[in-house]
N, C-alpha and C positions, 0 to 999 in steps of 0.2 A: 728711359722714363723721363717725363717732362713735369717740371713743378709749375703749376699755374697759381698766380696769385692775383687776387681781387681786393685792391686797396680802396674801400669806400669811405664815405663820410662819417661813418659810425664804428667801422670795424674792418679788420683785415681778414679775408677767408681765403683758404688756400686748398688745393687739390693736387696730389700725384696721381698722373695717369699714364696709362701705356702710351707709347708712340704710335702705333699703327692704327688705333682707333680711339675715340674717347672713351675710357673705361676707368673710374675712379678707383685707385687701390687705397688711397688714404685720403683723409680729408680733416679740416678744423677750421676754427675760427678764433682770432685772437684781438685784444683790445689793441688801440694805437700804441700803447705805451709798452706792449708785449712783442714787438716786432723781432728784438734781440733772438726770440726763440726760433725764428726761422734760419739763423745761423746754420742749425745742423742739416740743412738741405743745401748747403753752398757747393756740395760735391756732386749733386745731381747734375747730370750732363747739361740738360737744357731747363733754364730757369727764365720764366716768363711772367712779366707784371703788366696789369693794366691798373692805373692809378688815376683816381680823381683827387688826391691829396699831395699836391707838388712838394709841400713843406717835408713830406716823409720820403721823398724820393732821395734824397743823398744819403741818409741812414739806410734805405733799402738796398741802395748801391753797394754800400760797404757791407752789410749783412750777408748779402747774397752774392757777392763778389762779381760786381757788374753784370746784373742780369739783362736780358731783353726788356726794353720798356715799349710797350705797343703803342703807337700813335695813330692819330686819326689817319693819316695818308696811308698806313699800313692796311686799316679797315676798308678805306675806299677802292681798293683792287678787288674787292669782294661784294660791295653794294654800292649802287649808285647814290646820290644826293641832290636834293635841291634845297638844302639848308642854306640860309642866305648868309649866316656868319658862322663857318666852319670852325673857326678859331675859338668860338666860345661853346662849343659842342662837347659836352663830355663823353670819353671814349667808352664809357660803360654804355652809353644809349645806342652807340653804333654796334657794339660787341652782343647787345641783347638783340638787336635788328638782325645781325647775321646769324645768330643762334636760332632766331625765329623761321630763317629761311629754310630750316629743316621740316617746317610743319606746312608752308604755303608760301606764294610769292607776294601775297598781300594779305595783311594782318595788322593787328594792334597788338603792342606790348604794354601792359602795365606793370609798374615796377614800384612795390611798396616798400619804401625804406625812410630814410631821413626825410627826403622828399618822396612824394607820390608823383610819378611820371608817365604819361601815357604819350606813346609814340606811334607814329602811323607809317607802315611800309605799303607802297602801292607798285605792283609788277617789279619787285626787286629795288625799288627805289625809296629811300628813306627821304620821308618829307619834315617830320618835326612833329610837335604834339603840345603838350602841356605841361608845365610844373607846378606844384602846389605843396604845401606843407604836409608832411606824413603825420600818421595819427600819434606816434610817440613825442615828437616835437610839439604837435597841437596841444597835447597835455602838459608838456614842459611851460609852455608860452602862457597857457591859463594859469598855471600855479605861479609863473614868476611876476605877471603883471596884473593878477586879480588876487588880492591878498587876503580875501576871505574864503578862496577856494583851495580845497586840499589838493596835494598831489596824487594822482590816481595812475595805476600801470595800464597799459593797452590791454583790453580784453573785449570779447562779444559781451554785450551788455545783456542782463538777464530778461529785460522787456523793453519794447522800443519807447514807452512812455516813462521817464523817470518819475519816482515816486518819493526821491530824496535827492539831497545835493550829488552824491556820489553817482547814483544812477544817472541823473540829469547831464553829469559832465561825461560819464561813459557813453551814453546815448546820443550825445551832441559830437564828440568826436568819432564815434564808429560811423554812424549814418550820414555824417557830412562827408566822409570818404565814400561811402557806398554809393550814393545819389550823386555825388560829384563824377565819379566813374562812370556810373550808368548813364548819367546824361551826356557825357563826352562821347562814350561809345555808342549810343544813339545817334548823336550829331554825326559822327564819323561813318555811321553805316549808311545815313542818308546822303552824305555827300559822295562816298567811294564805294558803297556797296560791301564793306568788309564783311567778312564770315567769320573768320578766326580771330580769337582773342587770347592772348597768352599772360597769363599773371606769372610774376616773378617777384624776388626781393625778400628780405628778412621778415616781413610782417605778412606776407601774402597769404600764409596758412589762417590767418585771423580772419581773412575775408572770404575765402573760397566757398563756403556754404552760401554766401550772398550771391555767387555768380555761377549758376549751376550749368550752363552752357561754356563757360570759359575753362581753358585748359591750364593746369598748374604746372609750371617746370621751375624749380628754384635753382637748377644748374644752368639756366639758359646761358648766362654771361660766360660761365666757363666751356660751355659747346662753342660758344663764337669766338672766345679766345684761342680754344685749340685749333679752330678752323684757320684763324688768321696765322698762326704759327706753323701749321702743317702747310700753308699755301704761300709762305713767304721764303725769302732768299736769306734768312738769318744764318 
């Protein structure tokens, strides 16, 4: 068995899979202050971590008894890149791209999380994309910096035109994401003729009904992480 751990900006997700093929046997999600719970998995023969929270890495190394931390260099054996500043590139973006190669050689990944991230892959080459505030952080910022606005939870608005303050906030947060993504995807299609678009990330299900021709795969990163592990010399 192999334990795959995705340490994101907002949560820690984990999957236990078979070795021969990616097939989740168990899965879960933890808050950052709950990673001690991963200690029960330290005897699993293979423990592989993708982290965009370097501050948590020392604790993870101790809890999981020196797991493998996947680096950008490990990913670039499986996908080419033209990104100009690879040292600033989150490993999660490369892993999503590698997971996407299961579907096509050219595609766009849209990840809805702490940030909403769009990334373009053309003929198995990672180009880059766009990063902007995710819906939950959008709502957090409104509440923090506009003292007359209430805190709202991310959800699909009841109607596009808000008829009260709550509805206006939800409509603005939701549709700003929808139209930003649609606009970027249409731009990428004109530039590169992209046909396949894959949605992933913790908030992806909130938006899937707005993108009827897009494909939802919430385990895209784990599929990429598994592929990197299976093709590595760890």
